[in-house]
N, CA and C atoms as an extended XYZ file, in Angstrom:
426
Properties=species:S:1:pos:R:3:atomname:S:1:resname:S:1:resid:I:1 pbc="F F F"
N         0.638       -1.760       -0.290 N   MET     1
C         0.127       -0.500        0.312 CA  MET     1
C         0.702        1.377        0.188 C   MET     1
N         2.055        1.657        0.144 N   ALA     2
C         3.032        2.535        0.306 CA  ALA     2
C         3.644        2.823       -0.263 C   ALA     2
N         3.668        1.439       -1.550 N   ALA     3
C         3.673        1.528       -2.950 CA  ALA     3
C         3.051        2.448       -3.561 C   ALA     3
N         2.063        2.098       -3.473 N   GLU     4
C         0.820        2.685       -3.979 CA  GLU     4
C         1.004        4.141       -3.738 C   GLU     4
N         1.033        4.745       -2.762 N   GLU     5
C         0.978        6.032       -3.145 CA  GLU     5
C         2.109        6.878       -3.515 C   GLU     5
N         3.128        6.093       -2.523 N   ALA     6
C         4.609        6.839       -3.056 CA  ALA     6
C         4.368        6.432       -4.835 C   ALA     6
N         3.188        6.418       -5.688 N   THR     7
C         3.336        5.976       -6.920 CA  THR     7
C         2.962        7.553       -7.102 C   THR     7
N         0.944        7.324       -6.691 N   CYS     8
C         0.565        7.980       -6.580 CA  CYS     8
C         0.658        9.271       -6.323 C   CYS     8
N         2.094        9.802       -5.462 N   ASP     9
C         2.406       11.604       -5.121 CA  ASP     9
C         3.360       11.672       -6.426 C   ASP     9
N         4.156       10.287       -6.972 N   ALA    10
C         4.535       10.611       -7.832 CA  ALA    10
C         3.815       12.078       -8.699 C   ALA    10
N         3.690       10.788       -9.299 N   ALA    11
C         2.073       11.669      -10.350 CA  ALA    11
C         1.705       13.132      -10.058 C   ALA    11
N         1.197       13.091       -8.859 N   LEU    12
C         0.239       14.451       -9.017 CA  LEU    12
C         1.658       15.589       -8.469 C   LEU    12
N         2.451       14.744       -7.989 N   GLU    13
C         4.284       15.903       -8.019 CA  GLU    13
C         4.444       16.560       -9.878 C   GLU    13
N         3.827       15.219      -10.369 N   ALA    14
C         4.449       15.080      -12.197 CA  ALA    14
C         3.493       16.362      -12.793 C   ALA    14
N         2.109       15.732      -12.792 N   LEU    15
C         1.068       16.588      -12.576 CA  LEU    15
C         0.871       18.079      -12.139 C   LEU    15
N         1.868       18.308      -10.868 N   HIS    16
C         2.052       19.591      -10.916 CA  HIS    16
C         2.471       21.351      -11.411 C   HIS    16
N         3.213       20.388      -12.334 N   PRO    17
C         3.618       22.084      -13.605 CA  PRO    17
C         2.186       22.348      -14.320 C   PRO    17
N         1.769       20.589      -14.570 N   LEU    18
C         0.338       20.727      -15.679 CA  LEU    18
C        -0.874       22.351      -14.756 C   LEU    18
N        -0.804       21.352      -13.975 N   MET    19
C        -1.729       21.726      -12.498 CA  MET    19
C        -1.977       23.125      -12.896 C   MET    19
N        -0.572       23.853      -12.508 N   GLU    20
C        -0.363       25.518      -12.488 CA  GLU    20
C        -0.731       26.159      -13.813 C   GLU    20
N         0.260       25.264      -14.940 N   LYS    21
C         0.691       25.655      -16.430 CA  LYS    21
C        -0.902       26.214      -16.692 C   LYS    21
N        -1.977       25.902      -16.201 N   THR    22
C        -3.456       25.573      -16.884 CA  THR    22
C        -4.941       26.574      -15.573 C   THR    22
N        -4.147       26.190      -14.577 N   GLY    23
C        -5.121       27.360      -13.721 CA  GLY    23
C        -6.085       26.185      -12.488 C   GLY    23
N        -5.812       24.831      -12.683 N   SER    24
C        -6.172       23.971      -11.997 CA  SER    24
C        -5.759       23.797      -10.758 C   SER    24
N        -6.688       23.308      -10.085 N   ALA    25
C        -6.123       23.279       -8.199 CA  ALA    25
C        -6.669       21.896       -8.224 C   ALA    25
N        -7.253       21.073       -9.156 N   ASP    26
C        -7.939       19.517       -8.939 CA  ASP    26
C        -7.165       18.964      -10.185 C   ASP    26
N        -7.625       18.050       -9.881 N   MET    27
C        -7.712       17.137      -11.150 CA  MET    27
C        -8.958       16.820      -12.254 C   MET    27
N       -10.028       17.242      -11.420 N   VAL    28
C       -11.808       17.183      -12.355 CA  VAL    28
C       -11.089       18.026      -13.354 C   VAL    28
N       -11.071       19.999      -12.400 N   GLU    29
C       -10.129       21.064      -13.381 CA  GLU    29
C        -8.800       20.925      -14.130 C   GLU    29
N        -8.297       19.630      -14.170 N   LEU    30
C        -7.213       18.924      -14.753 CA  LEU    30
C        -8.365       18.969      -16.776 C   LEU    30
N        -8.430       17.555      -16.164 N   GLY    31
C        -9.830       17.286      -16.720 CA  GLY    31
C       -10.624       17.871      -17.731 C   GLY    31
N       -11.363       18.679      -17.475 N   ALA    32
C       -11.874       20.067      -17.709 CA  ALA    32
C       -11.048       20.601      -18.724 C   ALA    32
N        -9.867       21.369      -18.216 N   ALA    33
C        -9.274       22.378      -18.768 CA  ALA    33
C        -8.004       20.879      -20.426 C   ALA    33
N        -7.930       19.507      -20.780 N   ILE    34
C        -7.615       19.080      -20.842 CA  ILE    34
C        -8.468       18.520      -21.907 C   ILE    34
N        -9.806       18.401      -21.467 N   GLN    35
C       -10.811       18.693      -23.110 CA  GLN    35
C       -10.760       19.287      -23.817 C   GLN    35
N       -10.374       20.927      -22.728 N   ARG    36
C       -10.731       22.473      -23.446 CA  ARG    36
C        -9.342       21.904      -24.651 C   ARG    36
N        -8.375       21.821      -24.291 N   SER    37
C        -7.398       22.144      -25.072 CA  SER    37
C        -7.370       21.169      -26.044 C   SER    37
N        -8.168       19.901      -25.934 N   ARG    38
C        -9.195       18.627      -26.711 CA  ARG    38
C        -9.440       19.804      -27.796 C   ARG    38
N       -10.436       20.088      -27.189 N   GLU    39
C       -11.664       20.993      -28.449 CA  GLU    39
C       -11.131       22.409      -29.109 C   GLU    39
N       -10.340       23.055      -28.961 N   ALA    40
C        -9.650       24.030      -29.268 CA  ALA    40
C        -8.498       23.150      -30.445 C   ALA    40
N        -7.642       22.121      -30.539 N   ARG    41
C        -6.977       21.853      -31.150 CA  ARG    41
C        -6.923       20.424      -32.817 C   ARG    41
N        -8.291       20.673      -32.422 N   ALA    42
C        -9.713       19.766      -33.683 CA  ALA    42
C       -10.285       21.335      -33.959 C   ALA    42
N       -10.286       21.642      -33.230 N   LEU    43
C       -10.940       23.313      -33.755 CA  LEU    43
C        -9.949       24.543      -35.190 C   LEU    43
N        -8.889       24.453      -34.578 N   ARG    44
C        -7.768       24.815      -35.253 CA  ARG    44
C        -7.599       23.810      -36.419 C   ARG    44
N        -7.682       22.625      -35.839 N   SER    45
C        -7.844       22.206      -36.899 CA  SER    45
C        -8.502       22.123      -38.791 C   SER    45
N        -9.396       22.058      -38.237 N   ALA    46
C       -10.838       22.075      -39.020 CA  ALA    46
C       -10.528       23.631      -39.441 C   ALA    46
N       -10.122       24.582      -38.913 N   ILE    47
C        -9.659       25.729      -39.358 CA  ILE    47
C        -8.769       26.066      -40.617 C   ILE    47
N        -7.543       24.681      -40.434 N   THR    48
C        -6.849       24.309      -41.190 CA  THR    48
C        -7.811       24.177      -42.590 C   THR    48
N        -7.989       22.877      -42.003 N   GLU    49
C        -8.639       21.890      -43.198 CA  GLU    49
C        -9.310       22.991      -44.322 C   GLU    49
N        -9.938       24.005      -43.637 N   ILE    50
C       -10.795       25.096      -44.445 CA  ILE    50
C       -10.598       25.881      -45.499 C   ILE    50
N        -8.726       26.027      -44.595 N   GLU    51
C        -8.281       27.413      -45.723 CA  GLU    51
C        -7.514       26.813      -46.788 C   GLU    51
N        -7.530       25.680      -46.767 N   MET    52
C        -6.747       24.871      -47.768 CA  MET    52
C        -7.862       25.192      -48.885 C   MET    52
N        -9.142       23.976      -47.841 N   THR    53
C       -10.137       24.197      -49.286 CA  THR    53
C       -10.286       25.596      -49.909 C   THR    53
N       -10.761       26.085      -48.962 N   ILE    54
C       -11.268       27.440      -50.119 CA  ILE    54
C        -9.457       28.329      -50.650 C   ILE    54
N        -8.069       27.597      -50.470 N   LYS    55
C        -7.643       28.446      -51.245 CA  LYS    55
C        -7.269       27.606      -52.621 C   LYS    55
N        -7.396       25.864      -52.608 N   ALA    56
C        -7.336       25.570      -53.926 CA  ALA    56
C        -8.541       26.107      -54.438 C   ALA    56
N        -9.885       26.162      -53.827 N   ALA    57
C       -10.964       26.720      -54.663 CA  ALA    57
C       -10.370       27.514      -55.396 C   ALA    57
N        -9.592       29.010      -54.677 N   GLY    58
C        -9.555       29.705      -54.932 CA  GLY    58
C        -7.759       29.630      -55.916 C   GLY    58
N        -7.605       29.312      -57.452 N   ASP    59
C        -7.044       28.627      -58.162 CA  ASP    59
C        -5.299       29.337      -57.033 C   ASP    59
N        -5.218       28.500      -55.997 N   GLY    60
C        -3.737       28.808      -55.193 CA  GLY    60
C        -2.896       30.175      -54.479 C   GLY    60
N        -4.668       30.732      -54.644 N   LYS    61
C        -4.218       32.322      -53.898 CA  LYS    61
C        -4.765       32.437      -52.197 C   LYS    61
N        -3.655       33.601      -51.967 N   ALA    62
C        -3.261       32.856      -50.150 CA  ALA    62
C        -4.452       33.694      -50.602 C   ALA    62
N        -4.897       32.980      -48.713 N   LEU    63
C        -6.251       33.813      -47.809 CA  LEU    63
C        -6.226       34.996      -48.256 C   LEU    63
N        -5.909       36.211      -47.718 N   GLU    64
C        -5.778       37.401      -47.519 CA  GLU    64
C        -6.216       38.142      -49.337 C   GLU    64
N        -5.792       37.334      -49.714 N   GLU    65
C        -5.618       38.192      -50.797 CA  GLU    65
C        -7.182       37.908      -51.470 C   GLU    65
N        -7.738       36.707      -51.357 N   LEU    66
C        -8.965       36.041      -51.828 CA  LEU    66
C       -10.331       36.767      -50.669 C   LEU    66
N       -10.142       37.034      -50.023 N   LEU    67
C       -10.791       38.166      -49.107 CA  LEU    67
C       -10.991       39.119      -49.790 C   LEU    67
N        -9.163       40.642      -49.817 N   ALA    68
C        -9.738       41.700      -50.881 CA  ALA    68
C        -9.990       41.723      -51.404 C   ALA    68
N       -10.072       40.355      -52.862 N   ASP    69
C       -11.285       40.262      -53.639 CA  ASP    69
C       -12.614       40.239      -53.537 C   ASP    69
N       -13.136       39.837      -52.230 N   LEU    70
C       -14.472       39.768      -51.512 CA  LEU    70
C       -14.616       41.285      -51.536 C   LEU    70
N       -14.056       42.806      -51.375 N   GLU    71
C       -15.214       43.685      -51.006 CA  GLU    71
C       -15.291       44.124      -52.218 C   GLU    71
N       -16.176       44.948      -51.388 N   GLY    72
C       -17.567       45.404      -52.248 CA  GLY    72
C       -17.942       44.720      -53.807 C   GLY    72
N       -18.115       42.462      -52.984 N   VAL    73
C       -18.420       42.359      -53.236 CA  VAL    73
C       -20.072       42.069      -52.469 C   VAL    73
N       -21.281       41.909      -53.758 N   ASP    74
C       -22.665       41.620      -53.169 CA  ASP    74
C       -22.811       40.167      -53.234 C   ASP    74
N       -22.959       39.402      -52.102 N   PRO    75
C       -23.389       38.143      -52.449 CA  PRO    75
C       -24.636       37.539      -52.853 C   PRO    75
N       -26.063       38.539      -52.895 N   ASP    76
C       -26.967       38.268      -53.288 CA  ASP    76
C       -27.800       38.878      -54.712 C   ASP    76
N       -26.559       40.472      -55.171 N   SER    77
C       -26.840       40.607      -56.302 CA  SER    77
C       -25.735       39.505      -57.914 C   SER    77
N       -24.387       38.799      -56.415 N   LEU    78
C       -24.347       38.085      -57.479 CA  LEU    78
C       -24.412       36.275      -57.639 C   LEU    78
N       -25.623       36.191      -56.878 N   ALA    79
C       -26.237       34.796      -56.181 CA  ALA    79
C       -26.913       35.415      -57.824 C   ALA    79
N       -27.627       36.326      -58.206 N   ALA    80
C       -28.664       35.822      -58.700 CA  ALA    80
C       -28.905       36.730      -60.045 C   ALA    80
N       -26.794       37.236      -60.404 N   ARG    81
C       -26.752       36.819      -61.338 CA  ARG    81
C       -25.716       35.990      -62.337 C   ARG    81
N       -25.275       34.769      -61.159 N   THR    82
C       -25.462       33.378      -61.168 CA  THR    82
C       -26.654       33.054      -62.136 C   THR    82
N       -27.632       33.048      -61.853 N   GLN    83
C       -28.949       32.229      -62.027 CA  GLN    83
C       -29.345       32.822      -63.286 C   GLN    83
N       -28.988       34.463      -63.675 N   THR    84
C       -29.351       35.123      -65.021 CA  THR    84
C       -28.494       33.947      -65.507 C   THR    84
N       -26.935       33.419      -65.723 N   LEU    85
C       -25.996       33.815      -66.920 CA  LEU    85
C       -26.892       31.970      -67.011 C   LEU    85
N       -27.533       31.066      -65.910 N   ASP    86
C       -27.235       29.439      -65.542 CA  ASP    86
C       -28.496       29.755      -67.033 C   ASP    86
N       -29.825       30.344      -67.043 N   VAL    87
C       -30.654       30.803      -67.927 CA  VAL    87
C       -30.413       30.957      -69.530 C   VAL    87
N       -29.655       31.703      -69.439 N   GLU    88
C       -28.464       32.661      -70.490 CA  GLU    88
C       -28.277       31.701      -70.689 C   GLU    88
N       -26.571       30.759      -70.339 N   LEU    89
C       -26.185       29.610      -71.420 CA  LEU    89
C       -27.191       28.249      -71.728 C   LEU    89
N       -28.262       28.095      -70.690 N   GLY    90
C       -29.315       27.461      -70.953 CA  GLY    90
C       -29.876       27.279      -72.541 C   GLY    90
N       -30.271       28.168      -72.370 N   GLU    91
C       -31.181       29.242      -74.183 CA  GLU    91
C       -29.980       28.187      -75.708 C   GLU    91
N       -28.190       29.332      -75.063 N   LEU    92
C       -27.329       29.231      -75.684 CA  LEU    92
C       -27.504       27.782      -76.393 C   LEU    92
N       -26.873       27.327      -75.329 N   ASN    93
C       -26.981       25.778      -75.774 CA  ASN    93
C       -27.957       24.962      -76.462 C   ASN    93
N       -29.458       25.864      -76.242 N   GLU    94
C       -30.138       25.335      -76.859 CA  GLU    94
C       -30.411       26.044      -78.607 C   GLU    94
N       -30.182       27.290      -78.771 N   GLU    95
C       -29.703       27.524      -80.333 CA  GLU    95
C       -28.533       26.902      -80.618 C   GLU    95
N       -27.662       26.464      -79.666 N   VAL    96
C       -26.489       25.846      -80.313 CA  VAL    96
C       -26.833       24.292      -81.047 C   VAL    96
N       -27.548       23.414      -80.519 N   ALA    97
C       -28.011       22.039      -80.276 CA  ALA    97
C       -29.175       21.890      -82.375 C   ALA    97
N       -29.594       23.285      -82.043 N   ALA    98
C       -30.433       23.246      -83.146 CA  ALA    98
C       -29.546       24.013      -84.449 C   ALA    98
N       -28.818       24.844      -84.091 N   ALA    99
C       -27.326       25.335      -85.514 CA  ALA    99
C       -26.837       23.205      -85.749 C   ALA    99
N       -26.592       22.853      -84.611 N   ALA   100
C       -25.592       21.770      -85.133 CA  ALA   100
C       -27.029       21.064      -85.232 C   ALA   100
N       -28.027       20.081      -85.276 N   SER   101
C       -28.139       19.858      -85.874 CA  SER   101
C       -29.186       19.649      -87.439 C   SER   101
N       -29.079       21.186      -87.685 N   ALA   102
C       -29.931       21.673      -89.076 CA  ALA   102
C       -28.503       21.746      -89.716 C   ALA   102
N       -27.059       21.644      -89.140 N   MET   103
C       -25.954       21.633      -89.813 CA  MET   103
C       -25.669       19.889      -90.663 C   MET   103
N       -26.160       19.053      -90.182 N   ALA   104
C       -26.125       17.768      -89.580 CA  ALA   104
C       -27.632       17.418      -90.993 C   ALA   104
N       -28.420       18.351      -90.935 N   THR   105
C       -29.543       17.630      -92.827 CA  THR   105
C       -28.476       17.728      -93.568 C   THR   105
N       -28.374       17.048      -94.504 N   PRO   106
C       -27.579       17.213      -95.676 CA  PRO   106
C       -29.011       17.723      -96.705 C   PRO   106
N       -27.937       19.121      -97.201 N   ARG   107
C       -28.618       20.588      -97.892 CA  ARG   107
C       -27.785       20.628      -99.167 C   ARG   107
N       -28.711       20.911     -100.744 N   GLY   108
C       -26.979       20.504     -101.387 CA  GLY   108
C       -26.248       20.153     -102.114 C   GLY   108
N       -25.102       20.295     -102.068 N   CYS   109
C       -24.114       19.982     -101.940 CA  CYS   109
C       -23.105       19.701     -100.756 C   CYS   109
N       -23.578       20.393      -99.388 N   SER   110
C       -23.009       20.222      -98.020 CA  SER   110
C       -22.366       19.382      -98.242 C   SER   110
N       -22.859       18.064      -98.209 N   GLN   111
C       -22.250       16.520      -97.836 CA  GLN   111
C       -21.776       15.629     -100.000 C   GLN   111
N       -21.146       17.131      -99.746 N   ALA   112
C       -20.332       16.796     -101.520 CA  ALA   112
C       -20.239       14.831     -101.884 C   ALA   112
N       -19.058       14.517     -101.224 N   TRP   113
C       -19.306       12.985     -101.317 CA  TRP   113
C       -20.206       11.826     -101.015 C   TRP   113
N       -21.442       12.729     -100.671 N   ARG   114
C       -22.884       11.345     -100.484 CA  ARG   114
C       -23.297       12.039     -102.589 C   ARG   114
N       -22.918       12.438     -103.267 N   CYS   115
C       -24.002       13.164     -104.503 CA  CYS   115
C       -22.901       12.034     -105.606 C   CYS   115
N       -23.791       12.778     -106.766 N   LYS   116
C       -23.176       10.540     -107.706 CA  LYS   116
C       -22.077       11.791     -107.984 C   LYS   116
N       -22.811       13.110     -109.001 N   LYS   117
C       -20.808       13.996     -109.713 CA  LYS   117
C       -19.397       14.006     -108.631 C   LYS   117
N       -19.778       13.398     -107.291 N   TRP   118
C       -18.738       13.850     -106.654 CA  TRP   118
C       -18.140       11.863     -106.376 C   TRP   118
N       -18.942       11.103     -106.166 N   THR   119
C       -18.647        9.773     -106.517 CA  THR   119
C       -18.371        9.178     -107.262 C   THR   119
N       -18.484        9.611     -109.109 N   ARG   120
C       -18.220        9.732     -110.198 CA  ARG   120
C       -16.146       10.581     -110.448 C   ARG   120
N       -15.688       11.374     -109.639 N   ARG   121
C       -15.277       11.611     -109.975 CA  ARG   121
C       -14.460       10.983     -108.974 C   ARG   121
N       -14.197       10.462     -108.280 N   ALA   122
C       -13.050        9.698     -107.557 CA  ALA   122
C       -13.330        8.369     -108.029 C   ALA   122
N       -14.453        7.530     -109.148 N   GLY   123
C       -14.304        6.505     -109.811 CA  GLY   123
C       -14.675        5.414     -108.938 C   GLY   123
N       -15.530        5.690     -108.267 N   ARG   124
C       -16.958        4.735     -107.466 CA  ARG   124
C       -17.711        5.402     -107.384 C   ARG   124
N       -19.248        4.837     -107.633 N   ARG   125
C       -20.459        5.273     -107.677 CA  ARG   125
C       -21.239        4.372     -106.448 C   ARG   125
N       -20.860        5.615     -105.415 N   LYS   126
C       -21.988        5.146     -103.659 CA  LYS   126
C       -23.783        5.807     -104.454 C   LYS   126
N       -24.332        4.536     -103.539 N   PRO   127
C       -25.526        5.070     -104.079 CA  PRO   127
C       -26.635        5.474     -102.818 C   PRO   127
N       -27.364        5.727     -102.941 N   SER   128
C       -27.648        6.918     -101.515 CA  SER   128
C       -28.437        5.512     -100.628 C   SER   128
N       -29.076        6.500      -99.931 N   ARG   129
C       -29.376        5.061      -98.694 CA  ARG   129
C       -30.592        5.006      -99.440 C   ARG   129
N       -31.134        5.321     -100.376 N   ARG   130
C       -32.900        4.028     -100.881 CA  ARG   130
C       -32.785        3.516     -101.897 C   ARG   130
N       -31.322        3.480     -102.084 N   GLY   131
C       -30.468        2.555     -102.973 CA  GLY   131
C       -30.775        3.111     -104.152 C   GLY   131
N       -30.337        4.434     -104.467 N   ARG   132
C       -30.342        4.798     -106.432 CA  ARG   132
C       -29.251        6.136     -106.078 C   ARG   132
N       -28.107        6.513     -106.983 N   ASN   133
C       -27.747        7.936     -107.134 CA  ASN   133
C       -27.996        8.535     -107.119 C   ASN   133
N       -28.134        9.901     -106.028 N   SER   134
C       -28.370       10.703     -105.630 CA  SER   134
C       -28.202       12.753     -106.464 C   SER   134
N       -28.458       13.284     -106.878 N   GLY   135
C       -27.416       14.241     -107.206 CA  GLY   135
C       -27.566       15.216     -106.720 C   GLY   135
N       -27.225       16.124     -106.612 N   CYS   136
C       -26.491       17.232     -105.916 CA  CYS   136
C       -27.387       18.559     -105.449 C   CYS   136
N       -28.927       18.364     -105.325 N   SER   137
C       -30.183       19.407     -105.473 CA  SER   137
C       -29.956       19.394     -104.166 C   SER   137
N       -31.114       20.854     -103.720 N   PRO   138
C       -31.570       20.272     -102.175 CA  PRO   138
C       -33.055       19.942     -101.872 C   PRO   138
N       -33.655       19.227     -102.544 N   SER   139
C       -34.380       19.222     -102.621 CA  SER   139
C       -33.327       17.216     -102.392 C   SER   139
N       -32.300       16.893     -102.153 N   SER   140
C       -31.287       15.926     -102.047 CA  SER   140
C       -32.134       14.891     -100.763 C   SER   140
N       -32.545       13.721     -100.910 N   THR   141
C       -32.200       13.296      -99.223 CA  THR   141
C       -31.141       11.669      -99.622 C   THR   141
N       -30.627       11.987      -98.440 N   PHE   142
C       -29.498       11.172      -98.470 CA  PHE   142
C       -29.517        9.851      -96.837 C   PHE   142
C-alpha cells in the first residue's frame, strides 16, 4: 500500500507544473482543461482544413488575397447574376444544339461526297440510302 501511495504522489508531483500552467486546482479541473485543449486543437485543425479547401478553390491564392478580392461584392446580387447566366447559358446551348442539328441535315452539295457526280469523279459510284444515286439538288435525300 505504501508503494501505491508513493506512485500516486509521484504522479501528482509530475502533474503539478501542468496544473499550475492550466490554472487547475485539482484533477477534475485539470481534466476539464485537457478537454478544452482537445476541442481547441480540433477547431484549429478544422480551420486549417477549411483554409486549404478555400485556397485550392481560389486558384492557389492566399486567403488574405481572396478576402481582399471579395471586398465590395454583394453576395445577393452575385447569386442573382449567377442564376441569370445559368438561364442564358441554357438558352445558348439549345440554340447551338438546334444549329448543329440543322447543319447535320444534308442540303445541296454540303455533303458532296454523297452526291452522284462527286462519287463518279472519285472513280466509284456510291448509292444513296434509298438505293439510288442522288444528285446535288437541295431536295436530295441521303
